[in-house]
N, C-alpha and C positions, 0 to 999 in steps of 0.2 A: 548202401553206403548214403547212395546217392540222394534216397528217398532222406533219409533226417537232414541234410544240410538243407534241403527244401525250408524245413518246418523251421530252421532255425534264423533262418534270414528274414520272417517276421515276426519274429519273438526279437531280435536283433534292432530289426528295423524301431519295431513300439519303446526298447530300450532309447536307442538314440533318440526319440520325437519325446519321451518324456525326461528323459535328462535337455532338451535342449528349450523345452516346456519352461521347465524348473529357471535355469537360468535366465530365459527371458522374464519373468513374472516375478524372480523372487531377488534373486543377485544384484547387488548397485546398481543405481541405472537403467532397468525394468522397468516394465510397465508399469506398477505400485509404486514404484519411487520417482514416475512420471508424473502419474496423477497429483501424488502427492508435493512433486513442485509446482504444477499446474496450479494447483488450490495455493499455494503458497504465495504464485506470481500473482491473479488475482486480487489474495488481501494486500498485499502490498504496492499493487494500482492501486487502488481504490483508499489508502492510506496515504500512497502520495498523489490523487487528486485532489486530497482534505486539504495537504499539505500548500498544493496551486494555489488555491482556493484562498487561502491565509493570506502565506503571501502575496498576493494578486489585492489582495485585499489592504496587505499591510502598504506596499508601493501604492496604492492610490492613496493613501491616507498619507506620505509621504509627500507625494506631489504635490497636495489639496495645502498641505502645510508650509511647503518651499513656493508655492506663489498664489496663497489665499491672505492676504491679511486678514479676513474675516474669521479665518477657517482656525485660525494661532489665537485671535481674541477670542473666541468660542472656547478653544480649551485652554486655555489661561483664564478663565471664570471659573471653566466646570472644574479642571484637575484644583489651580491649586489655589481658585478660593479669588484671584487677583482683581481690585477694581479701578477705570480711571481714575487718575486726579479732579478732585474733586466733583466727587459722585459718592451718595450714602448709600451703604450696605446695609440692610435688614435681614437678618435673621427670619422667620417666623419657627418657632419651637411646637408641634404638638403632644 
C-alpha cells in the first residue's frame, strides 16, 4: 500500500506543475500576455516620440511667430499671398 502512494506523489507533482505552467503562460496576465503588452508599449512609445517631436516643432514655430516679424511676414507672403503696400507682385506661370 505504501509503495503505491510513493508512485502517486511524483505524478501529482507533475500534474500540479503542468497546471501552474499553463496558468503562468496562457492565462490573462501570464507571460504571453506580458510579451504582447511589451510590444504594444514599444510601439506606443515610438508613436509618442514622433508626436512629441511634432509638438516641439509646432511650439518652435509658434514661438518664432510670436517673437519675429520676419517669420510673420514670410508666412503671410508664402501662405496667404500678401504683398506690402506699394509693392508689385508678379506671378510666373510655366
